[in-house]
PASEBA-1860 file (N, C-alpha, C; in nm, 3 decimals):
! residues 293
1> MNEKEEKA> 0.074/-0.110/-0.011/0.020/0.017/0.000/0.087/0.127/-0.007 ~ 0.069/0.233/-0.108/0.171/0.334/-0.075/0.112/0.451/0.012 ~ 0.161/0.520/-0.012/0.155/0.679/0.038/-0.011/0.751/0.048 ~ -0.038/0.727/-0.048/-0.124/0.791/-0.100/-0.318/0.732/-0.053 ~ -0.258/0.568/-0.086/-0.381/0.473/-0.047/-0.363/0.472/0.092 ~ -0.280/0.484/0.206/-0.277/0.462/0.345/-0.344/0.591/0.340 ~ -0.321/0.732/0.319/-0.373/0.840/0.363/-0.510/0.871/0.345 ~ -0.570/0.823/0.189/-0.715/0.813/0.198/-0.793/0.732/0.284
9> IKRLQTAS> -0.700/0.594/0.328/-0.814/0.480/0.358/-0.817/0.533/0.522 ~ -0.727/0.624/0.580/-0.727/0.697/0.720/-0.841/0.786/0.706 ~ -0.845/0.866/0.601/-0.926/0.965/0.583/-1.096/0.903/0.608 ~ -1.116/0.810/0.490/-1.210/0.730/0.520/-1.290/0.702/0.641 ~ -1.151/0.606/0.736/-1.200/0.587/0.855/-1.243/0.716/0.944 ~ -1.144/0.817/0.956/-1.213/0.931/1.024/-1.336/0.980/0.993 ~ -1.388/0.977/0.856/-1.531/1.056/0.853/-1.581/0.936/0.864 ~ -1.534/0.769/0.882/-1.671/0.720/0.957/-1.701/0.701/1.101
17> EMSLMYYK> -1.582/0.719/1.180/-1.595/0.737/1.316/-1.700/0.874/1.335 ~ -1.676/0.985/1.283/-1.717/1.109/1.268/-1.882/1.073/1.234 ~ -1.871/1.010/1.153/-2.065/0.977/1.090/-2.118/0.909/1.150 ~ -2.055/0.806/1.267/-2.129/0.701/1.356/-2.155/0.830/1.464 ~ -2.027/0.897/1.515/-2.068/0.960/1.654/-2.137/1.075/1.640 ~ -2.175/1.153/1.530/-2.272/1.210/1.460/-2.414/1.227/1.452 ~ -2.397/1.118/1.334/-2.517/1.077/1.297/-2.562/0.938/1.344 ~ -2.475/0.861/1.447/-2.560/0.747/1.453/-2.563/0.639/1.311
25> KPLVITYS> -2.519/0.710/1.204/-2.557/0.618/1.078/-2.392/0.571/1.034 ~ -2.358/0.484/0.939/-2.249/0.444/0.843/-2.237/0.571/0.747 ~ -2.121/0.610/0.743/-2.029/0.664/0.587/-2.133/0.630/0.473 ~ -2.162/0.733/0.385/-2.225/0.719/0.249/-2.122/0.744/0.151 ~ -2.129/0.622/0.063/-2.017/0.646/-0.054/-2.080/0.703/-0.174 ~ -2.055/0.811/-0.199/-2.146/0.836/-0.349/-2.061/0.753/-0.460 ~ -2.135/0.725/-0.542/-2.111/0.617/-0.640/-2.164/0.696/-0.774 ~ -2.124/0.726/-0.882/-2.113/0.765/-1.025/-2.153/0.674/-1.128
33> GGKDSAVL> -2.042/0.567/-1.124/-2.019/0.481/-1.234/-1.878/0.505/-1.293 ~ -1.840/0.621/-1.289/-1.691/0.669/-1.321/-1.572/0.633/-1.232 ~ -1.462/0.639/-1.292/-1.320/0.585/-1.253/-1.293/0.634/-1.080 ~ -1.345/0.795/-1.077/-1.312/0.807/-0.932/-1.420/0.737/-0.798 ~ -1.492/0.761/-0.866/-1.580/0.688/-0.745/-1.559/0.546/-0.747 ~ -1.541/0.466/-0.862/-1.453/0.359/-0.856/-1.346/0.327/-0.760 ~ -1.292/0.416/-0.709/-1.150/0.420/-0.680/-1.232/0.423/-0.538 ~ -1.305/0.502/-0.523/-1.382/0.557/-0.378/-1.430/0.429/-0.299
41> LDLAERSG> -1.461/0.373/-0.352/-1.563/0.269/-0.325/-1.449/0.159/-0.280 ~ -1.343/0.100/-0.381/-1.292/-0.012/-0.369/-1.158/0.045/-0.180 ~ -1.183/0.171/-0.221/-1.085/0.200/-0.051/-1.148/0.153/0.044 ~ -1.301/0.183/0.039/-1.384/0.202/0.133/-1.421/0.074/0.156 ~ -1.383/-0.062/0.076/-1.397/-0.143/0.094/-1.283/-0.224/0.175 ~ -1.173/-0.176/0.118/-1.054/-0.227/0.196/-1.049/-0.160/0.322 ~ -1.073/-0.013/0.367/-1.057/0.010/0.454/-1.139/-0.056/0.635 ~ -1.229/-0.151/0.604/-1.263/-0.203/0.720/-1.375/-0.127/0.737
49> ILFEVIHS> -1.458/-0.031/0.687/-1.572/0.087/0.770/-1.680/0.026/0.732 ~ -1.745/0.026/0.822/-1.947/0.016/0.769/-1.959/0.140/0.677 ~ -2.024/0.129/0.556/-2.050/0.196/0.500/-2.164/0.169/0.387 ~ -2.268/0.269/0.372/-2.348/0.241/0.224/-2.337/0.311/0.086 ~ -2.402/0.274/0.032/-2.373/0.327/-0.114/-2.490/0.397/-0.179 ~ -2.451/0.532/-0.241/-2.568/0.562/-0.273/-2.550/0.606/-0.412 ~ -2.638/0.606/-0.532/-2.655/0.668/-0.647/-2.737/0.771/-0.694 ~ -2.702/0.861/-0.769/-2.804/0.958/-0.794/-2.845/0.923/-0.937
57> HTTADAPE> -2.932/0.882/-0.933/-2.999/0.870/-1.094/-3.010/1.006/-1.144 ~ -2.970/1.031/-1.263/-2.986/1.180/-1.317/-3.070/1.147/-1.460 ~ -3.110/1.049/-1.464/-3.247/1.002/-1.593/-3.134/1.032/-1.736 ~ -3.015/1.069/-1.734/-2.950/1.132/-1.869/-2.835/1.029/-1.875 ~ -2.777/0.962/-1.800/-2.667/0.848/-1.816/-2.712/0.760/-1.970 ~ -2.562/0.719/-1.992/-2.589/0.611/-2.063/-2.624/0.474/-2.026 ~ -2.670/0.404/-2.135/-2.735/0.306/-2.079/-2.592/0.172/-2.050 ~ -2.487/0.219/-2.102/-2.380/0.124/-2.053/-2.335/0.158/-1.904
65> TVYHIRNE> -2.375/0.305/-1.881/-2.321/0.361/-1.734/-2.416/0.302/-1.646 ~ -2.575/0.269/-1.667/-2.661/0.251/-1.584/-2.700/0.077/-1.594 ~ -2.580/0.040/-1.677/-2.616/-0.112/-1.652/-2.457/-0.173/-1.534 ~ -2.355/-0.074/-1.603/-2.233/-0.115/-1.486/-2.272/-0.100/-1.337 ~ -2.326/0.037/-1.311/-2.368/0.051/-1.176/-2.473/-0.068/-1.129 ~ -2.576/-0.125/-1.192/-2.674/-0.205/-1.127/-2.563/-0.344/-1.118 ~ -2.461/-0.363/-1.184/-2.387/-0.505/-1.163/-2.323/-0.469/-1.071 ~ -2.268/-0.357/-1.055/-2.169/-0.303/-0.941/-2.260/-0.306/-0.761
73> FRRLENQR> -2.388/-0.296/-0.778/-2.471/-0.301/-0.707/-2.501/-0.427/-0.653 ~ -2.548/-0.526/-0.750/-2.538/-0.637/-0.748/-2.468/-0.748/-0.634 ~ -2.325/-0.696/-0.704/-2.184/-0.753/-0.610/-2.194/-0.702/-0.498 ~ -2.253/-0.575/-0.438/-2.211/-0.507/-0.303/-2.329/-0.579/-0.232 ~ -2.436/-0.593/-0.261/-2.553/-0.653/-0.213/-2.562/-0.784/-0.192 ~ -2.468/-0.836/-0.262/-2.456/-1.006/-0.217/-2.312/-1.019/-0.061 ~ -2.245/-0.882/-0.041/-2.203/-0.891/0.072/-2.271/-0.821/0.158 ~ -2.354/-0.786/0.166/-2.469/-0.750/0.202/-2.445/-0.565/0.254
81> IECKIDYP> -2.382/-0.525/0.188/-2.395/-0.377/0.182/-2.491/-0.320/0.127 ~ -2.566/-0.210/0.186/-2.664/-0.131/0.184/-2.628/-0.046/0.041 ~ -2.720/-0.025/-0.078/-2.695/0.031/-0.189/-2.869/0.112/-0.233 ~ -2.838/0.230/-0.252/-2.964/0.286/-0.262/-2.953/0.355/-0.394 ~ -3.077/0.365/-0.504/-3.009/0.470/-0.625/-3.141/0.533/-0.599 ~ -3.100/0.706/-0.591/-3.165/0.774/-0.572/-3.258/0.882/-0.651 ~ -3.352/0.926/-0.654/-3.421/0.947/-0.753/-3.463/1.086/-0.779 ~ -3.427/1.156/-0.875/-3.460/1.310/-0.844/-3.625/1.363/-0.840
89> MYKGKRVS> -3.608/1.463/-0.707/-3.731/1.504/-0.712/-3.736/1.694/-0.735 ~ -3.831/1.712/-0.773/-3.830/1.819/-0.810/-3.950/1.875/-0.770 ~ -4.031/2.024/-0.648/-4.114/2.057/-0.650/-4.219/1.950/-0.569 ~ -4.137/1.847/-0.474/-4.241/1.749/-0.445/-4.282/1.624/-0.536 ~ -4.192/1.612/-0.652/-4.240/1.550/-0.787/-4.162/1.488/-0.842 ~ -4.145/1.397/-0.859/-4.029/1.358/-0.967/-4.011/1.356/-1.073 ~ -3.912/1.366/-1.097/-3.833/1.463/-1.223/-3.705/1.409/-1.294 ~ -3.709/1.424/-1.429/-3.612/1.346/-1.502/-3.559/1.480/-1.600
97> MWSLIPQK> -3.446/1.470/-1.667/-3.336/1.571/-1.702/-3.508/1.670/-1.813 ~ -3.537/1.593/-1.887/-3.611/1.594/-1.984/-3.787/1.702/-1.943 ~ -3.823/1.660/-1.805/-3.943/1.736/-1.769/-3.845/1.855/-1.692 ~ -3.743/1.865/-1.672/-3.680/1.962/-1.577/-3.661/2.102/-1.666 ~ -3.617/2.092/-1.833/-3.554/2.149/-1.864/-3.686/2.235/-1.900 ~ -3.815/2.214/-1.919/-3.930/2.325/-1.961/-3.952/2.379/-1.824 ~ -3.936/2.270/-1.669/-3.990/2.400/-1.612/-3.905/2.524/-1.591 ~ -3.789/2.481/-1.573/-3.625/2.635/-1.602/-3.671/2.698/-1.671
105> GIPPTRIM> -3.727/2.649/-1.798/-3.691/2.766/-1.919/-3.621/2.800/-1.994 ~ -3.517/2.700/-1.960/-3.379/2.746/-2.000/-3.313/2.610/-2.026 ~ -3.208/2.583/-2.137/-3.148/2.420/-2.127/-3.000/2.459/-2.001 ~ -3.009/2.379/-1.949/-2.872/2.333/-1.811/-2.756/2.388/-1.887 ~ -2.680/2.501/-1.879/-2.523/2.544/-1.924/-2.406/2.517/-1.850 ~ -2.316/2.558/-1.883/-2.188/2.550/-1.778/-2.198/2.652/-1.676 ~ -2.265/2.749/-1.695/-2.305/2.852/-1.567/-2.396/2.825/-1.475 ~ -2.545/2.816/-1.548/-2.644/2.736/-1.509/-2.655/2.579/-1.500
113> RYCCTVLK> -2.609/2.543/-1.420/-2.607/2.379/-1.383/-2.713/2.339/-1.269 ~ -2.797/2.399/-1.303/-2.956/2.353/-1.212/-2.995/2.205/-1.267 ~ -2.927/2.130/-1.337/-2.932/2.000/-1.338/-2.880/1.918/-1.240 ~ -2.719/1.977/-1.216/-2.647/1.895/-1.091/-2.690/1.895/-0.985 ~ -2.779/2.043/-0.920/-2.833/2.060/-0.813/-2.955/1.964/-0.817 ~ -3.046/1.965/-0.900/-3.154/1.882/-0.896/-3.162/1.701/-0.891 ~ -3.028/1.682/-1.017/-3.049/1.530/-1.017/-2.924/1.480/-0.962 ~ -2.816/1.562/-0.923/-2.732/1.447/-0.886/-2.676/1.482/-0.729
121> ERYGKGRF> -2.697/1.633/-0.680/-2.661/1.636/-0.554/-2.764/1.680/-0.425 ~ -2.864/1.629/-0.449/-2.975/1.645/-0.379/-2.963/1.572/-0.228 ~ -2.901/1.446/-0.244/-2.890/1.337/-0.171/-2.805/1.423/-0.045 ~ -2.812/1.351/0.080/-2.719/1.356/0.182/-2.736/1.442/0.297 ~ -2.882/1.478/0.335/-2.897/1.614/0.434/-2.928/1.534/0.549 ~ -2.827/1.549/0.649/-2.843/1.472/0.749/-2.758/1.324/0.763 ~ -2.654/1.375/0.689/-2.563/1.223/0.657/-2.452/1.271/0.648 ~ -2.342/1.194/0.620/-2.159/1.226/0.614/-2.161/1.160/0.495
129> IATGVRWA> -2.091/1.228/0.423/-2.125/1.199/0.253/-1.972/1.188/0.235 ~ -1.902/1.084/0.168/-1.792/1.097/0.072/-1.779/1.050/-0.071 ~ -1.717/1.191/-0.099/-1.702/1.184/-0.263/-1.571/1.124/-0.327 ~ -1.560/1.119/-0.438/-1.441/1.119/-0.573/-1.399/1.258/-0.569 ~ -1.429/1.357/-0.570/-1.398/1.490/-0.595/-1.255/1.504/-0.603 ~ -1.166/1.569/-0.699/-1.012/1.545/-0.698/-0.996/1.686/-0.783 ~ -0.904/1.734/-0.666/-0.829/1.855/-0.781/-0.816/1.856/-0.912 ~ -0.722/1.729/-0.986/-0.678/1.749/-1.093/-0.780/1.729/-1.199
137> ESAKRKGR> -0.921/1.715/-1.118/-1.033/1.714/-1.231/-1.133/1.852/-1.200 ~ -1.148/1.894/-1.132/-1.160/2.071/-1.113/-1.100/2.128/-0.995 ~ -1.025/2.210/-1.087/-0.942/2.325/-1.005/-1.024/2.440/-0.942 ~ -1.139/2.453/-0.987/-1.252/2.512/-0.851/-1.256/2.477/-0.765 ~ -1.214/2.311/-0.748/-1.219/2.299/-0.599/-1.114/2.276/-0.534 ~ -0.991/2.287/-0.618/-0.898/2.318/-0.533/-0.863/2.417/-0.409 ~ -0.824/2.374/-0.311/-0.808/2.469/-0.209/-0.941/2.484/-0.087 ~ -1.028/2.396/-0.128/-1.144/2.334/-0.063/-1.130/2.263/0.048
145> GIVEVSHS> -1.034/2.200/0.051/-0.972/2.107/0.175/-1.062/1.957/0.150 ~ -0.984/1.891/0.273/-1.027/1.757/0.293/-1.184/1.764/0.302 ~ -1.203/1.825/0.433/-1.335/1.794/0.465/-1.441/1.960/0.484 ~ -1.584/1.915/0.410/-1.625/2.072/0.405/-1.758/2.042/0.449 ~ -1.832/2.123/0.514/-1.953/2.117/0.577/-2.015/2.236/0.458 ~ -2.132/2.191/0.387/-2.184/2.261/0.319/-2.318/2.371/0.389 ~ -2.326/2.499/0.302/-2.435/2.563/0.377/-2.459/2.602/0.240 ~ -2.622/2.719/0.238/-2.660/2.785/0.150/-2.573/2.903/0.189
153> DKRKRIQL> -2.542/2.907/0.275/-2.465/3.055/0.326/-2.344/3.041/0.311 ~ -2.227/3.095/0.178/-2.103/3.078/0.204/-2.053/3.123/0.304 ~ -2.065/3.202/0.413/-2.006/3.271/0.524/-2.056/3.162/0.613 ~ -2.118/3.088/0.606/-2.162/2.969/0.690/-2.044/2.838/0.647 ~ -1.998/2.787/0.596/-1.930/2.713/0.518/-1.819/2.692/0.609 ~ -1.811/2.579/0.619/-1.684/2.534/0.724/-1.618/2.448/0.656 ~ -1.442/2.444/0.648/-1.395/2.410/0.555/-1.242/2.339/0.628 ~ -1.206/2.286/0.591/-1.043/2.238/0.651/-0.971/2.262/0.523
161> NSDNDDAR> -0.876/2.298/0.569/-0.722/2.347/0.419/-0.634/2.273/0.420 ~ -0.655/2.178/0.508/-0.535/2.064/0.511/-0.540/1.927/0.578 ~ -0.525/1.835/0.530/-0.557/1.678/0.583/-0.422/1.665/0.655 ~ -0.355/1.776/0.722/-0.286/1.784/0.847/-0.319/1.778/0.963 ~ -0.457/1.830/0.986/-0.507/1.883/1.114/-0.510/1.773/1.192 ~ -0.523/1.749/1.328/-0.548/1.637/1.384/-0.673/1.591/1.393 ~ -0.691/1.444/1.452/-0.813/1.444/1.460/-0.898/1.518/1.525 ~ -0.855/1.551/1.674/-0.909/1.659/1.761/-0.987/1.765/1.653
169> RLFETCTL> -0.935/1.830/1.634/-0.969/1.955/1.506/-1.055/1.920/1.428 ~ -1.073/1.785/1.373/-1.140/1.778/1.249/-1.273/1.757/1.331 ~ -1.292/1.697/1.429/-1.407/1.665/1.500/-1.473/1.823/1.537 ~ -1.406/1.885/1.597/-1.436/1.986/1.623/-1.521/2.106/1.516 ~ -1.471/2.113/1.426/-1.452/2.183/1.297/-1.559/2.143/1.234 ~ -1.616/2.028/1.277/-1.732/1.955/1.187/-1.887/1.911/1.273 ~ -1.886/1.997/1.352/-2.013/1.971/1.478/-2.146/2.038/1.425 ~ -2.142/2.157/1.370/-2.273/2.187/1.262/-2.367/2.060/1.229
177> KAKRICNP> -2.470/2.092/1.235/-2.612/1.999/1.234/-2.651/2.014/1.106 ~ -2.515/1.966/0.926/-2.545/1.998/0.813/-2.479/1.911/0.748 ~ -2.527/1.851/0.597/-2.457/1.779/0.537/-2.320/1.770/0.519 ~ -2.222/1.675/0.574/-2.095/1.717/0.585/-1.980/1.575/0.440 ~ -1.929/1.634/0.425/-1.836/1.587/0.298/-1.738/1.581/0.311 ~ -1.659/1.439/0.283/-1.498/1.405/0.287/-1.498/1.365/0.126 ~ -1.362/1.418/0.112/-1.301/1.419/-0.014/-1.162/1.314/-0.028 ~ -1.135/1.230/0.001/-1.061/1.123/0.070/-0.950/1.095/-0.068
185> IIDWSDED> -1.003/1.145/-0.210/-0.853/1.125/-0.314/-0.874/1.230/-0.348 ~ -0.899/1.391/-0.274/-0.900/1.439/-0.344/-0.761/1.510/-0.422 ~ -0.633/1.454/-0.336/-0.482/1.491/-0.415/-0.435/1.405/-0.493 ~ -0.533/1.294/-0.518/-0.510/1.202/-0.674/-0.470/1.259/-0.804 ~ -0.425/1.231/-0.863/-0.356/1.271/-0.993/-0.434/1.163/-1.066 ~ -0.467/1.186/-1.221/-0.497/1.122/-1.298/-0.493/0.981/-1.318 ~ -0.352/0.986/-1.330/-0.241/0.867/-1.305/-0.240/0.772/-1.210 ~ -0.293/0.859/-1.070/-0.284/0.784/-0.964/-0.415/0.674/-0.991
193> IWNYMSDQ> -0.529/0.759/-1.018/-0.633/0.690/-1.002/-0.640/0.552/-1.124 ~ -0.610/0.579/-1.217/-0.588/0.459/-1.349/-0.455/0.360/-1.300 ~ -0.363/0.390/-1.246/-0.285/0.287/-1.187/-0.323/0.195/-1.071 ~ -0.436/0.297/-1.006/-0.498/0.163/-0.880/-0.607/0.117/-0.969 ~ -0.657/0.164/-1.022/-0.777/0.043/-1.080/-0.725/-0.043/-1.192 ~ -0.603/-0.040/-1.209/-0.492/-0.147/-1.267/-0.479/-0.275/-1.179 ~ -0.413/-0.201/-1.102/-0.345/-0.228/-1.000/-0.435/-0.332/-0.893 ~ -0.589/-0.283/-0.875/-0.681/-0.366/-0.796/-0.775/-0.411/-0.893
201> KIKRNPLY> -0.705/-0.476/-1.003/-0.823/-0.497/-1.094/-1.003/-0.499/-1.080 ~ -0.976/-0.319/-1.115/-1.135/-0.271/-1.071/-1.189/-0.285/-1.204 ~ -1.306/-0.320/-1.242/-1.360/-0.330/-1.366/-1.448/-0.195/-1.401 ~ -1.384/-0.149/-1.523/-1.425/0.009/-1.533/-1.522/0.039/-1.599 ~ -1.588/0.113/-1.644/-1.725/0.186/-1.717/-1.659/0.147/-1.827 ~ -1.775/0.047/-1.926/-1.741/0.031/-2.081/-1.711/0.182/-2.156 ~ -1.755/0.250/-2.082/-1.789/0.449/-2.205/-1.593/0.459/-2.210 ~ -1.530/0.412/-2.107/-1.338/0.447/-2.105/-1.310/0.386/-2.244
209> DMGFDRVG> -1.400/0.271/-2.294/-1.308/0.216/-2.358/-1.374/0.273/-2.524 ~ -1.519/0.347/-2.497/-1.553/0.376/-2.626/-1.493/0.538/-2.666 ~ -1.410/0.611/-2.591/-1.315/0.701/-2.657/-1.364/0.794/-2.544 ~ -1.449/0.747/-2.480/-1.456/0.917/-2.348/-1.424/0.897/-2.218 ~ -1.343/1.008/-2.168/-1.260/0.996/-2.071/-1.331/1.068/-1.928 ~ -1.454/1.076/-1.913/-1.558/1.122/-1.797/-1.651/1.051/-1.842 ~ -1.692/1.004/-1.728/-1.870/0.963/-1.733/-1.959/1.100/-1.676 ~ -2.055/1.101/-1.747/-2.190/1.211/-1.689/-2.326/1.156/-1.753
217> CIGCPMGG> -2.373/1.261/-1.749/-2.475/1.255/-1.825/-2.471/1.275/-2.008 ~ -2.538/1.226/-2.057/-2.482/1.271/-2.194/-2.566/1.399/-2.244 ~ -2.483/1.491/-2.326/-2.490/1.603/-2.368/-2.460/1.717/-2.235 ~ -2.373/1.685/-2.126/-2.356/1.780/-2.042/-2.251/1.867/-2.099 ~ -2.312/1.983/-2.089/-2.244/2.116/-2.123/-2.095/2.097/-2.082 ~ -2.076/2.068/-1.994/-1.894/2.075/-1.918/-1.817/1.938/-2.003 ~ -1.891/1.879/-2.087/-1.781/1.824/-2.165/-1.749/1.875/-2.265 ~ -1.780/1.990/-2.320/-1.697/1.997/-2.486/-1.794/1.981/-2.571
225> TRIRLRGF> -1.773/2.068/-2.680/-1.878/2.004/-2.814/-1.805/1.831/-2.869 ~ -1.691/1.818/-2.898/-1.694/1.711/-2.984/-1.726/1.593/-2.850 ~ -1.681/1.577/-2.727/-1.767/1.467/-2.660/-1.894/1.494/-2.664 ~ -1.979/1.593/-2.656/-2.114/1.586/-2.680/-2.180/1.517/-2.789 ~ -2.105/1.585/-2.903/-2.157/1.502/-3.020/-2.137/1.368/-3.036 ~ -1.971/1.341/-2.967/-1.990/1.195/-2.971/-2.094/1.116/-2.904 ~ -2.133/1.170/-2.805/-2.226/1.106/-2.714/-2.357/1.090/-2.796 ~ -2.374/1.211/-2.869/-2.529/1.182/-2.957/-2.520/1.122/-3.072
233> YYWPKYKE> -2.372/1.093/-3.108/-2.387/0.995/-3.204/-2.370/0.823/-3.177 ~ -2.364/0.824/-3.022/-2.373/0.677/-3.006/-2.510/0.640/-2.975 ~ -2.546/0.749/-2.884/-2.709/0.727/-2.837/-2.781/0.845/-2.885 ~ -2.860/0.820/-3.011/-2.938/0.936/-3.084/-3.044/0.973/-3.010 ~ -3.083/0.850/-2.948/-3.246/0.919/-2.898/-3.212/0.990/-2.736 ~ -3.100/1.015/-2.726/-3.077/1.120/-2.655/-3.073/1.273/-2.677 ~ -3.063/1.250/-2.789/-3.092/1.389/-2.851/-3.217/1.419/-2.866 ~ -3.307/1.313/-2.900/-3.459/1.339/-2.936/-3.503/1.384/-2.793
241> HYLKAFDR> -3.483/1.311/-2.693/-3.531/1.345/-2.616/-3.509/1.515/-2.542 ~ -3.373/1.577/-2.551/-3.377/1.689/-2.561/-3.401/1.796/-2.619 ~ -3.476/1.753/-2.779/-3.496/1.864/-2.870/-3.617/1.844/-2.830 ~ -3.740/1.764/-2.772/-3.907/1.707/-2.742/-3.884/1.799/-2.616 ~ -3.778/1.782/-2.541/-3.724/1.857/-2.438/-3.782/2.039/-2.423 ~ -3.725/2.053/-2.528/-3.666/2.181/-2.575/-3.828/2.278/-2.641 ~ -3.869/2.152/-2.740/-3.990/2.209/-2.774/-4.108/2.222/-2.646 ~ -4.133/2.176/-2.540/-4.203/2.171/-2.464/-4.147/2.272/-2.375
249> MIEENKRK> -4.038/2.342/-2.370/-3.972/2.455/-2.301/-4.011/2.570/-2.369 ~ -3.996/2.585/-2.475/-4.059/2.675/-2.598/-4.209/2.765/-2.519 ~ -4.296/2.607/-2.544/-4.406/2.606/-2.535/-4.460/2.683/-2.422 ~ -4.396/2.615/-2.281/-4.421/2.683/-2.151/-4.395/2.852/-2.137 ~ -4.267/2.839/-2.232/-4.230/3.006/-2.215/-4.322/3.075/-2.250 ~ -4.374/3.067/-2.349/-4.476/3.123/-2.447/-4.611/3.149/-2.364 ~ -4.645/3.029/-2.279/-4.755/2.986/-2.192/-4.723/3.119/-2.097 ~ -4.582/3.147/-2.058/-4.603/3.193/-1.929/-4.533/3.380/-1.995
257> KLQTGWKD> -4.575/3.395/-2.074/-4.534/3.502/-2.164/-4.382/3.541/-2.160 ~ -4.310/3.496/-2.189/-4.167/3.498/-2.149/-4.112/3.461/-2.296 ~ -4.001/3.578/-2.332/-3.937/3.636/-2.486/-3.818/3.506/-2.461 ~ -3.790/3.441/-2.573/-3.663/3.396/-2.506/-3.612/3.400/-2.627 ~ -3.644/3.424/-2.747/-3.556/3.445/-2.895/-3.529/3.303/-2.972 ~ -3.589/3.258/-2.901/-3.586/3.094/-2.999/-3.693/3.044/-3.077 ~ -3.721/3.027/-3.222/-3.807/2.967/-3.314/-3.852/2.869/-3.263 ~ -3.759/2.744/-3.270/-3.776/2.620/-3.249/-3.701/2.543/-3.143
265> AEEVYHWW> -3.693/2.399/-3.116/-3.609/2.319/-3.086/-3.438/2.362/-3.138 ~ -3.482/2.320/-3.267/-3.344/2.353/-3.328/-3.295/2.414/-3.337 ~ -3.280/2.510/-3.334/-3.238/2.676/-3.294/-3.143/2.686/-3.141 ~ -3.268/2.621/-3.044/-3.237/2.619/-2.916/-3.078/2.508/-2.891 ~ -3.135/2.371/-2.966/-3.019/2.291/-2.985/-2.871/2.339/-3.020 ~ -2.846/2.443/-3.123/-2.740/2.462/-3.126/-2.690/2.609/-3.090 ~ -2.817/2.644/-3.009/-2.731/2.730/-2.909/-2.627/2.687/-2.798 ~ -2.737/2.560/-2.767/-2.702/2.504/-2.632/-2.555/2.394/-2.682
273> MEDGVLPG> -2.554/2.375/-2.775/-2.428/2.287/-2.778/-2.309/2.411/-2.844 ~ -2.315/2.523/-2.859/-2.228/2.632/-2.906/-2.105/2.556/-3.039 ~ -2.211/2.514/-3.100/-2.165/2.422/-3.218/-2.096/2.525/-3.350 ~ -2.185/2.685/-3.349/-2.163/2.740/-3.398/-2.230/2.749/-3.570 ~ -2.352/2.678/-3.545/-2.427/2.593/-3.720/-2.564/2.737/-3.641 ~ -2.522/2.814/-3.743/-2.670/2.925/-3.785/-2.760/2.863/-3.826 ~ -2.887/2.950/-3.789/-3.025/2.872/-3.900/-2.963/2.895/-4.041 ~ -3.047/2.780/-4.089/-2.996/2.778/-4.264/-2.874/2.661/-4.248
281> QIEMKLDE> -2.789/2.674/-4.179/-2.643/2.596/-4.226/-2.652/2.444/-4.214 ~ -2.594/2.359/-4.237/-2.562/2.203/-4.267/-2.524/2.180/-4.120 ~ -2.605/2.081/-4.026/-2.508/2.055/-3.907/-2.375/1.945/-3.963 ~ -2.296/2.016/-3.896/-2.135/1.905/-3.876/-2.165/1.801/-3.797 ~ -2.114/1.692/-3.881/-2.133/1.520/-3.819/-1.995/1.544/-3.719 ~ -1.973/1.411/-3.641/-1.863/1.370/-3.548/-1.732/1.376/-3.610 ~ -1.726/1.285/-3.750/-1.620/1.271/-3.838/-1.573/1.352/-3.873 ~ -1.616/1.488/-3.914/-1.586/1.607/-3.964/-1.534/1.716/-3.851
289> IEEEE> -1.605/1.714/-3.734/-1.507/1.747/-3.622/-1.408/1.750/-3.511 ~ -1.391/1.586/-3.579/-1.301/1.537/-3.532/-1.173/1.590/-3.606 ~ -1.228/1.545/-3.752/-1.095/1.566/-3.839/-0.991/1.714/-3.830 ~ -1.100/1.831/-3.772/-1.083/1.903/-3.779/-0.944/1.936/-3.702 ~ -0.980/1.881/-3.571/-0.909/1.853/-3.480/-0.759/1.776/-3.464
END
């Protein structure tokens, strides 16, 4: 076991102790089906702690991801590890990506990521959760520290800026009754992740073998135009779902007497994709985009 693995396991063990102490419930491991959460889950299994696993069903994941998660949950449940799929709710009702867009009146964007808030990050109130968030994956997260207590008021968020704090300070800092988050592999590089998966022979999501370097919602604005086009190439039904949602969004905006400037779903789609296609132009195909790069 190398130093990073040992530190990550100790962080999980500390978070587990805190979860049992403050909530009287096991630590919750968040699992998306991607490489980071796969490593996090394996470390949790090796740590010897009591834990549960949660997956937030976004409704826009690739079918391969859904099947991969089902298989992994079946394996865990055979070990009597509690697994739960959290289905998204909005305004007290079950919701999907396709029903959420008309209600919001605008497609999700890199700036307005309401989809993550509703579909992915809703779970965790009154629990201590562990995530696979890493600095290498998100520069924005860098500097937040190893443990974070979330609060809607930024002034009331409590963060640890270093994992060198002793256990006593760790417990004292995280005594507010709010969702607590531990990021055990925050300082791991991509190389660390892939080497660990190879060494531990962790089964990976098939999407990585299809040319995707990240696992997430099909059409996610954070993925970039080329990756988004590849997603719609492999799973064209998802593009149809988005177009139908955009149509319903336009109709709902009209009903509310809101002016958006979009004529139809196709205009919304090209604006949303940032693909440079103007009204009347021919849409570029995936292979043409890749040839240009």
